[in-house]
Chimera marker file (.cmm) of the C-alpha trace (Angstrom):
<marker_set name="trace">
<marker id="1" x="195.378" y="-69.117" z="-39.385" r="1" g="1" b="0" radius="0.5"/>
<marker id="2" x="198.040" y="-70.981" z="-37.649" r="1" g="1" b="0" radius="0.5"/>
<marker id="3" x="200.522" y="-70.084" z="-35.837" r="1" g="1" b="0" radius="0.5"/>
<marker id="4" x="204.306" y="-70.821" z="-37.823" r="1" g="1" b="0" radius="0.5"/>
<marker id="5" x="206.461" y="-69.131" z="-36.093" r="1" g="1" b="0" radius="0.5"/>
<marker id="6" x="208.294" y="-69.333" z="-33.063" r="1" g="1" b="0" radius="0.5"/>
<marker id="7" x="208.187" y="-65.438" z="-31.945" r="1" g="1" b="0" radius="0.5"/>
<marker id="8" x="204.005" y="-65.979" z="-33.187" r="1" g="1" b="0" radius="0.5"/>
<marker id="9" x="203.473" y="-65.075" z="-36.478" r="1" g="1" b="0" radius="0.5"/>
<marker id="10" x="200.625" y="-66.825" z="-38.426" r="1" g="1" b="0" radius="0.5"/>
<marker id="11" x="199.186" y="-67.383" z="-41.893" r="1" g="1" b="0" radius="0.5"/>
<marker id="12" x="196.246" y="-69.161" z="-43.676" r="1" g="1" b="0" radius="0.5"/>
<marker id="13" x="196.017" y="-72.501" z="-44.347" r="1" g="1" b="0" radius="0.5"/>
<marker id="14" x="195.005" y="-72.789" z="-47.807" r="1" g="1" b="0" radius="0.5"/>
<marker id="15" x="195.127" y="-76.849" z="-48.764" r="1" g="1" b="0" radius="0.5"/>
<marker id="16" x="195.466" y="-80.428" z="-46.883" r="1" g="1" b="0" radius="0.5"/>
<marker id="17" x="198.041" y="-82.985" z="-48.009" r="1" g="1" b="0" radius="0.5"/>
<marker id="18" x="195.183" y="-84.348" z="-46.449" r="1" g="1" b="0" radius="0.5"/>
<marker id="19" x="192.623" y="-84.263" z="-43.933" r="1" g="1" b="0" radius="0.5"/>
<marker id="20" x="191.627" y="-87.798" z="-42.124" r="1" g="1" b="0" radius="0.5"/>
<marker id="21" x="190.151" y="-87.286" z="-38.933" r="1" g="1" b="0" radius="0.5"/>
<marker id="22" x="189.432" y="-91.073" z="-38.705" r="1" g="1" b="0" radius="0.5"/>
<marker id="23" x="191.980" y="-93.181" z="-40.364" r="1" g="1" b="0" radius="0.5"/>
<marker id="24" x="194.352" y="-95.074" z="-37.587" r="1" g="1" b="0" radius="0.5"/>
<marker id="25" x="198.168" y="-94.497" z="-38.453" r="1" g="1" b="0" radius="0.5"/>
<marker id="26" x="201.739" y="-94.928" z="-37.249" r="1" g="1" b="0" radius="0.5"/>
<marker id="27" x="203.520" y="-92.106" z="-36.050" r="1" g="1" b="0" radius="0.5"/>
<marker id="28" x="206.527" y="-90.926" z="-33.817" r="1" g="1" b="0" radius="0.5"/>
<marker id="29" x="205.881" y="-89.500" z="-30.268" r="1" g="1" b="0" radius="0.5"/>
<marker id="30" x="208.705" y="-86.880" z="-30.330" r="1" g="1" b="0" radius="0.5"/>
<marker id="31" x="208.729" y="-85.958" z="-26.929" r="1" g="1" b="0" radius="0.5"/>
<marker id="32" x="211.036" y="-82.640" z="-26.435" r="1" g="1" b="0" radius="0.5"/>
<marker id="33" x="211.326" y="-79.742" z="-23.431" r="1" g="1" b="0" radius="0.5"/>
<marker id="34" x="209.124" y="-77.915" z="-25.846" r="1" g="1" b="0" radius="0.5"/>
<marker id="35" x="206.413" y="-79.484" z="-24.498" r="1" g="1" b="0" radius="0.5"/>
<marker id="36" x="204.425" y="-81.626" z="-21.584" r="1" g="1" b="0" radius="0.5"/>
<marker id="37" x="202.960" y="-82.855" z="-24.669" r="1" g="1" b="0" radius="0.5"/>
<marker id="38" x="205.154" y="-85.061" z="-27.729" r="1" g="1" b="0" radius="0.5"/>
<marker id="39" x="204.743" y="-83.894" z="-31.247" r="1" g="1" b="0" radius="0.5"/>
<marker id="40" x="202.991" y="-87.237" z="-33.201" r="1" g="1" b="0" radius="0.5"/>
<marker id="41" x="204.387" y="-86.913" z="-36.146" r="1" g="1" b="0" radius="0.5"/>
<marker id="42" x="205.264" y="-89.620" z="-39.528" r="1" g="1" b="0" radius="0.5"/>
<marker id="43" x="208.242" y="-90.195" z="-39.748" r="1" g="1" b="0" radius="0.5"/>
<marker id="44" x="208.615" y="-88.717" z="-43.487" r="1" g="1" b="0" radius="0.5"/>
<marker id="45" x="207.617" y="-85.806" z="-42.340" r="1" g="1" b="0" radius="0.5"/>
<marker id="46" x="210.023" y="-82.761" z="-41.266" r="1" g="1" b="0" radius="0.5"/>
<marker id="47" x="211.149" y="-80.874" z="-38.577" r="1" g="1" b="0" radius="0.5"/>
<marker id="48" x="213.269" y="-78.116" z="-38.002" r="1" g="1" b="0" radius="0.5"/>
<marker id="49" x="216.366" y="-78.800" z="-35.883" r="1" g="1" b="0" radius="0.5"/>
<marker id="50" x="217.753" y="-75.604" z="-34.216" r="1" g="1" b="0" radius="0.5"/>
<marker id="51" x="220.832" y="-75.392" z="-37.091" r="1" g="1" b="0" radius="0.5"/>
<marker id="52" x="217.013" y="-74.682" z="-38.955" r="1" g="1" b="0" radius="0.5"/>
<marker id="53" x="217.925" y="-77.702" z="-41.046" r="1" g="1" b="0" radius="0.5"/>
<marker id="54" x="214.417" y="-79.639" z="-41.613" r="1" g="1" b="0" radius="0.5"/>
<marker id="55" x="215.033" y="-83.559" z="-41.226" r="1" g="1" b="0" radius="0.5"/>
<marker id="56" x="212.827" y="-86.192" z="-41.642" r="1" g="1" b="0" radius="0.5"/>
<marker id="57" x="211.544" y="-87.265" z="-38.316" r="1" g="1" b="0" radius="0.5"/>
<marker id="58" x="212.775" y="-90.428" z="-38.817" r="1" g="1" b="0" radius="0.5"/>
<marker id="59" x="216.260" y="-88.981" z="-38.647" r="1" g="1" b="0" radius="0.5"/>
<marker id="60" x="215.468" y="-87.293" z="-35.178" r="1" g="1" b="0" radius="0.5"/>
<marker id="61" x="217.174" y="-88.968" z="-32.294" r="1" g="1" b="0" radius="0.5"/>
<marker id="62" x="217.186" y="-88.240" z="-28.879" r="1" g="1" b="0" radius="0.5"/>
<marker id="63" x="219.942" y="-85.198" z="-28.005" r="1" g="1" b="0" radius="0.5"/>
<marker id="64" x="219.182" y="-83.810" z="-31.111" r="1" g="1" b="0" radius="0.5"/>
<marker id="65" x="218.399" y="-79.600" z="-30.277" r="1" g="1" b="0" radius="0.5"/>
<marker id="66" x="215.054" y="-79.253" z="-32.638" r="1" g="1" b="0" radius="0.5"/>
<marker id="67" x="214.785" y="-75.106" z="-33.643" r="1" g="1" b="0" radius="0.5"/>
<marker id="68" x="214.211" y="-72.914" z="-30.251" r="1" g="1" b="0" radius="0.5"/>
<marker id="69" x="216.550" y="-74.755" z="-28.282" r="1" g="1" b="0" radius="0.5"/>
<marker id="70" x="214.563" y="-77.461" z="-27.347" r="1" g="1" b="0" radius="0.5"/>
<marker id="71" x="216.362" y="-80.977" z="-26.770" r="1" g="1" b="0" radius="0.5"/>
<marker id="72" x="214.662" y="-84.333" z="-27.912" r="1" g="1" b="0" radius="0.5"/>
<marker id="73" x="214.467" y="-86.636" z="-24.322" r="1" g="1" b="0" radius="0.5"/>
<marker id="74" x="212.449" y="-89.435" z="-25.418" r="1" g="1" b="0" radius="0.5"/>
<marker id="75" x="210.934" y="-91.063" z="-28.875" r="1" g="1" b="0" radius="0.5"/>
<marker id="76" x="208.348" y="-94.034" z="-29.263" r="1" g="1" b="0" radius="0.5"/>
<marker id="77" x="206.103" y="-95.112" z="-31.993" r="1" g="1" b="0" radius="0.5"/>
<marker id="78" x="202.653" y="-95.179" z="-31.322" r="1" g="1" b="0" radius="0.5"/>
<marker id="79" x="199.221" y="-95.928" z="-33.531" r="1" g="1" b="0" radius="0.5"/>
<marker id="80" x="197.239" y="-92.869" z="-32.961" r="1" g="1" b="0" radius="0.5"/>
<marker id="81" x="193.864" y="-91.886" z="-34.981" r="1" g="1" b="0" radius="0.5"/>
<marker id="82" x="193.648" y="-88.883" z="-37.539" r="1" g="1" b="0" radius="0.5"/>
<marker id="83" x="196.125" y="-87.540" z="-40.130" r="1" g="1" b="0" radius="0.5"/>
<marker id="84" x="196.483" y="-83.892" z="-40.956" r="1" g="1" b="0" radius="0.5"/>
<marker id="85" x="199.085" y="-81.832" z="-42.948" r="1" g="1" b="0" radius="0.5"/>
<marker id="86" x="197.737" y="-78.464" z="-43.328" r="1" g="1" b="0" radius="0.5"/>
<marker id="87" x="199.936" y="-76.252" z="-46.234" r="1" g="1" b="0" radius="0.5"/>
<marker id="88" x="200.534" y="-72.765" z="-45.139" r="1" g="1" b="0" radius="0.5"/>
<marker id="89" x="201.825" y="-70.267" z="-47.508" r="1" g="1" b="0" radius="0.5"/>
<marker id="90" x="205.022" y="-69.771" z="-44.961" r="1" g="1" b="0" radius="0.5"/>
<marker id="91" x="205.933" y="-74.257" z="-45.180" r="1" g="1" b="0" radius="0.5"/>
<marker id="92" x="206.015" y="-74.195" z="-41.616" r="1" g="1" b="0" radius="0.5"/>
<marker id="93" x="203.674" y="-74.906" z="-38.808" r="1" g="1" b="0" radius="0.5"/>
<marker id="94" x="203.655" y="-74.570" z="-35.298" r="1" g="1" b="0" radius="0.5"/>
<marker id="95" x="202.520" y="-78.048" z="-33.692" r="1" g="1" b="0" radius="0.5"/>
<marker id="96" x="202.474" y="-78.423" z="-29.973" r="1" g="1" b="0" radius="0.5"/>
<marker id="97" x="205.511" y="-75.938" z="-29.882" r="1" g="1" b="0" radius="0.5"/>
<marker id="98" x="207.535" y="-77.088" z="-32.139" r="1" g="1" b="0" radius="0.5"/>
<marker id="99" x="208.336" y="-75.688" z="-35.227" r="1" g="1" b="0" radius="0.5"/>
<marker id="100" x="207.151" y="-78.333" z="-38.227" r="1" g="1" b="0" radius="0.5"/>
<marker id="101" x="207.472" y="-77.913" z="-41.578" r="1" g="1" b="0" radius="0.5"/>
<marker id="102" x="204.370" y="-78.726" z="-44.348" r="1" g="1" b="0" radius="0.5"/>
<marker id="103" x="206.431" y="-81.137" z="-46.024" r="1" g="1" b="0" radius="0.5"/>
<marker id="104" x="207.567" y="-85.092" z="-46.629" r="1" g="1" b="0" radius="0.5"/>
<marker id="105" x="210.780" y="-85.908" z="-47.900" r="1" g="1" b="0" radius="0.5"/>
<marker id="106" x="209.792" y="-88.110" z="-50.909" r="1" g="1" b="0" radius="0.5"/>
<marker id="107" x="213.559" y="-89.939" z="-51.080" r="1" g="1" b="0" radius="0.5"/>
<marker id="108" x="213.640" y="-90.585" z="-46.578" r="1" g="1" b="0" radius="0.5"/>
<marker id="109" x="216.738" y="-88.260" z="-46.330" r="1" g="1" b="0" radius="0.5"/>
<marker id="110" x="216.864" y="-84.386" z="-46.070" r="1" g="1" b="0" radius="0.5"/>
<marker id="111" x="218.013" y="-83.098" z="-49.089" r="1" g="1" b="0" radius="0.5"/>
<marker id="112" x="217.336" y="-84.133" z="-52.789" r="1" g="1" b="0" radius="0.5"/>
<marker id="113" x="219.911" y="-84.109" z="-55.802" r="1" g="1" b="0" radius="0.5"/>
<marker id="114" x="221.870" y="-81.912" z="-52.823" r="1" g="1" b="0" radius="0.5"/>
<marker id="115" x="219.131" y="-79.254" z="-52.604" r="1" g="1" b="0" radius="0.5"/>
<marker id="116" x="217.327" y="-79.137" z="-48.786" r="1" g="1" b="0" radius="0.5"/>
<marker id="117" x="214.002" y="-81.273" z="-49.332" r="1" g="1" b="0" radius="0.5"/>
<marker id="118" x="211.647" y="-78.593" z="-47.286" r="1" g="1" b="0" radius="0.5"/>
<marker id="119" x="213.878" y="-76.164" z="-50.353" r="1" g="1" b="0" radius="0.5"/>
<marker id="120" x="212.699" y="-78.041" z="-52.763" r="1" g="1" b="0" radius="0.5"/>
<marker id="121" x="209.186" y="-79.472" z="-51.486" r="1" g="1" b="0" radius="0.5"/>
<marker id="122" x="208.473" y="-74.839" z="-51.241" r="1" g="1" b="0" radius="0.5"/>
<marker id="123" x="208.984" y="-74.104" z="-54.229" r="1" g="1" b="0" radius="0.5"/>
<marker id="124" x="207.492" y="-77.248" z="-56.340" r="1" g="1" b="0" radius="0.5"/>
<marker id="125" x="203.801" y="-76.572" z="-53.740" r="1" g="1" b="0" radius="0.5"/>
<marker id="126" x="203.782" y="-72.946" z="-53.899" r="1" g="1" b="0" radius="0.5"/>
<link id1="1" id2="2" r="1" g="1" b="0" radius="0.2"/>
<link id1="2" id2="3" r="1" g="1" b="0" radius="0.2"/>
<link id1="3" id2="4" r="1" g="1" b="0" radius="0.2"/>
<link id1="4" id2="5" r="1" g="1" b="0" radius="0.2"/>
<link id1="5" id2="6" r="1" g="1" b="0" radius="0.2"/>
<link id1="6" id2="7" r="1" g="1" b="0" radius="0.2"/>
<link id1="7" id2="8" r="1" g="1" b="0" radius="0.2"/>
<link id1="8" id2="9" r="1" g="1" b="0" radius="0.2"/>
<link id1="9" id2="10" r="1" g="1" b="0" radius="0.2"/>
<link id1="10" id2="11" r="1" g="1" b="0" radius="0.2"/>
<link id1="11" id2="12" r="1" g="1" b="0" radius="0.2"/>
<link id1="12" id2="13" r="1" g="1" b="0" radius="0.2"/>
<link id1="13" id2="14" r="1" g="1" b="0" radius="0.2"/>
<link id1="14" id2="15" r="1" g="1" b="0" radius="0.2"/>
<link id1="15" id2="16" r="1" g="1" b="0" radius="0.2"/>
<link id1="16" id2="17" r="1" g="1" b="0" radius="0.2"/>
<link id1="17" id2="18" r="1" g="1" b="0" radius="0.2"/>
<link id1="18" id2="19" r="1" g="1" b="0" radius="0.2"/>
<link id1="19" id2="20" r="1" g="1" b="0" radius="0.2"/>
<link id1="20" id2="21" r="1" g="1" b="0" radius="0.2"/>
<link id1="21" id2="22" r="1" g="1" b="0" radius="0.2"/>
<link id1="22" id2="23" r="1" g="1" b="0" radius="0.2"/>
<link id1="23" id2="24" r="1" g="1" b="0" radius="0.2"/>
<link id1="24" id2="25" r="1" g="1" b="0" radius="0.2"/>
<link id1="25" id2="26" r="1" g="1" b="0" radius="0.2"/>
<link id1="26" id2="27" r="1" g="1" b="0" radius="0.2"/>
<link id1="27" id2="28" r="1" g="1" b="0" radius="0.2"/>
<link id1="28" id2="29" r="1" g="1" b="0" radius="0.2"/>
<link id1="29" id2="30" r="1" g="1" b="0" radius="0.2"/>
<link id1="30" id2="31" r="1" g="1" b="0" radius="0.2"/>
<link id1="31" id2="32" r="1" g="1" b="0" radius="0.2"/>
<link id1="32" id2="33" r="1" g="1" b="0" radius="0.2"/>
<link id1="33" id2="34" r="1" g="1" b="0" radius="0.2"/>
<link id1="34" id2="35" r="1" g="1" b="0" radius="0.2"/>
<link id1="35" id2="36" r="1" g="1" b="0" radius="0.2"/>
<link id1="36" id2="37" r="1" g="1" b="0" radius="0.2"/>
<link id1="37" id2="38" r="1" g="1" b="0" radius="0.2"/>
<link id1="38" id2="39" r="1" g="1" b="0" radius="0.2"/>
<link id1="39" id2="40" r="1" g="1" b="0" radius="0.2"/>
<link id1="40" id2="41" r="1" g="1" b="0" radius="0.2"/>
<link id1="41" id2="42" r="1" g="1" b="0" radius="0.2"/>
<link id1="42" id2="43" r="1" g="1" b="0" radius="0.2"/>
<link id1="43" id2="44" r="1" g="1" b="0" radius="0.2"/>
<link id1="44" id2="45" r="1" g="1" b="0" radius="0.2"/>
<link id1="45" id2="46" r="1" g="1" b="0" radius="0.2"/>
<link id1="46" id2="47" r="1" g="1" b="0" radius="0.2"/>
<link id1="47" id2="48" r="1" g="1" b="0" radius="0.2"/>
<link id1="48" id2="49" r="1" g="1" b="0" radius="0.2"/>
<link id1="49" id2="50" r="1" g="1" b="0" radius="0.2"/>
<link id1="50" id2="51" r="1" g="1" b="0" radius="0.2"/>
<link id1="51" id2="52" r="1" g="1" b="0" radius="0.2"/>
<link id1="52" id2="53" r="1" g="1" b="0" radius="0.2"/>
<link id1="53" id2="54" r="1" g="1" b="0" radius="0.2"/>
<link id1="54" id2="55" r="1" g="1" b="0" radius="0.2"/>
<link id1="55" id2="56" r="1" g="1" b="0" radius="0.2"/>
<link id1="56" id2="57" r="1" g="1" b="0" radius="0.2"/>
<link id1="57" id2="58" r="1" g="1" b="0" radius="0.2"/>
<link id1="58" id2="59" r="1" g="1" b="0" radius="0.2"/>
<link id1="59" id2="60" r="1" g="1" b="0" radius="0.2"/>
<link id1="60" id2="61" r="1" g="1" b="0" radius="0.2"/>
<link id1="61" id2="62" r="1" g="1" b="0" radius="0.2"/>
<link id1="62" id2="63" r="1" g="1" b="0" radius="0.2"/>
<link id1="63" id2="64" r="1" g="1" b="0" radius="0.2"/>
<link id1="64" id2="65" r="1" g="1" b="0" radius="0.2"/>
<link id1="65" id2="66" r="1" g="1" b="0" radius="0.2"/>
<link id1="66" id2="67" r="1" g="1" b="0" radius="0.2"/>
<link id1="67" id2="68" r="1" g="1" b="0" radius="0.2"/>
<link id1="68" id2="69" r="1" g="1" b="0" radius="0.2"/>
<link id1="69" id2="70" r="1" g="1" b="0" radius="0.2"/>
<link id1="70" id2="71" r="1" g="1" b="0" radius="0.2"/>
<link id1="71" id2="72" r="1" g="1" b="0" radius="0.2"/>
<link id1="72" id2="73" r="1" g="1" b="0" radius="0.2"/>
<link id1="73" id2="74" r="1" g="1" b="0" radius="0.2"/>
<link id1="74" id2="75" r="1" g="1" b="0" radius="0.2"/>
<link id1="75" id2="76" r="1" g="1" b="0" radius="0.2"/>
<link id1="76" id2="77" r="1" g="1" b="0" radius="0.2"/>
<link id1="77" id2="78" r="1" g="1" b="0" radius="0.2"/>
<link id1="78" id2="79" r="1" g="1" b="0" radius="0.2"/>
<link id1="79" id2="80" r="1" g="1" b="0" radius="0.2"/>
<link id1="80" id2="81" r="1" g="1" b="0" radius="0.2"/>
<link id1="81" id2="82" r="1" g="1" b="0" radius="0.2"/>
<link id1="82" id2="83" r="1" g="1" b="0" radius="0.2"/>
<link id1="83" id2="84" r="1" g="1" b="0" radius="0.2"/>
<link id1="84" id2="85" r="1" g="1" b="0" radius="0.2"/>
<link id1="85" id2="86" r="1" g="1" b="0" radius="0.2"/>
<link id1="86" id2="87" r="1" g="1" b="0" radius="0.2"/>
<link id1="87" id2="88" r="1" g="1" b="0" radius="0.2"/>
<link id1="88" id2="89" r="1" g="1" b="0" radius="0.2"/>
<link id1="89" id2="90" r="1" g="1" b="0" radius="0.2"/>
<link id1="90" id2="91" r="1" g="1" b="0" radius="0.2"/>
<link id1="91" id2="92" r="1" g="1" b="0" radius="0.2"/>
<link id1="92" id2="93" r="1" g="1" b="0" radius="0.2"/>
<link id1="93" id2="94" r="1" g="1" b="0" radius="0.2"/>
<link id1="94" id2="95" r="1" g="1" b="0" radius="0.2"/>
<link id1="95" id2="96" r="1" g="1" b="0" radius="0.2"/>
<link id1="96" id2="97" r="1" g="1" b="0" radius="0.2"/>
<link id1="97" id2="98" r="1" g="1" b="0" radius="0.2"/>
<link id1="98" id2="99" r="1" g="1" b="0" radius="0.2"/>
<link id1="99" id2="100" r="1" g="1" b="0" radius="0.2"/>
<link id1="100" id2="101" r="1" g="1" b="0" radius="0.2"/>
<link id1="101" id2="102" r="1" g="1" b="0" radius="0.2"/>
<link id1="102" id2="103" r="1" g="1" b="0" radius="0.2"/>
<link id1="103" id2="104" r="1" g="1" b="0" radius="0.2"/>
<link id1="104" id2="105" r="1" g="1" b="0" radius="0.2"/>
<link id1="105" id2="106" r="1" g="1" b="0" radius="0.2"/>
<link id1="106" id2="107" r="1" g="1" b="0" radius="0.2"/>
<link id1="107" id2="108" r="1" g="1" b="0" radius="0.2"/>
<link id1="108" id2="109" r="1" g="1" b="0" radius="0.2"/>
<link id1="109" id2="110" r="1" g="1" b="0" radius="0.2"/>
<link id1="110" id2="111" r="1" g="1" b="0" radius="0.2"/>
<link id1="111" id2="112" r="1" g="1" b="0" radius="0.2"/>
<link id1="112" id2="113" r="1" g="1" b="0" radius="0.2"/>
<link id1="113" id2="114" r="1" g="1" b="0" radius="0.2"/>
<link id1="114" id2="115" r="1" g="1" b="0" radius="0.2"/>
<link id1="115" id2="116" r="1" g="1" b="0" radius="0.2"/>
<link id1="116" id2="117" r="1" g="1" b="0" radius="0.2"/>
<link id1="117" id2="118" r="1" g="1" b="0" radius="0.2"/>
<link id1="118" id2="119" r="1" g="1" b="0" radius="0.2"/>
<link id1="119" id2="120" r="1" g="1" b="0" radius="0.2"/>
<link id1="120" id2="121" r="1" g="1" b="0" radius="0.2"/>
<link id1="121" id2="122" r="1" g="1" b="0" radius="0.2"/>
<link id1="122" id2="123" r="1" g="1" b="0" radius="0.2"/>
<link id1="123" id2="124" r="1" g="1" b="0" radius="0.2"/>
<link id1="124" id2="125" r="1" g="1" b="0" radius="0.2"/>
<link id1="125" id2="126" r="1" g="1" b="0" radius="0.2"/>
</marker_set>
């Protein structure tokens, strides 16, 4: 079970998109007031802004406000070991005190055919 909401709800991990503890990949290191530890996330994985809109991490900018009211203070490109993409029934997961989507943007945008990419992915996968 993993935390899936800011208010402490938990959910089951039913599968993994990938589970590669030894792989090294390129990530965004997104710092915010949510935690002393930045979230490491691939550019296409989605985060939620404070308006509850899911956007690819690559579109997040310094000064943006993440879900929960935490302002992004710094973003770096880093290489790190490990690639994990758990799927929960809710479609969300809390990582380093940040609510993230289980899904990536297939288009690099937050929408597909005018629909929210998180909504599309969650309804296709779930």
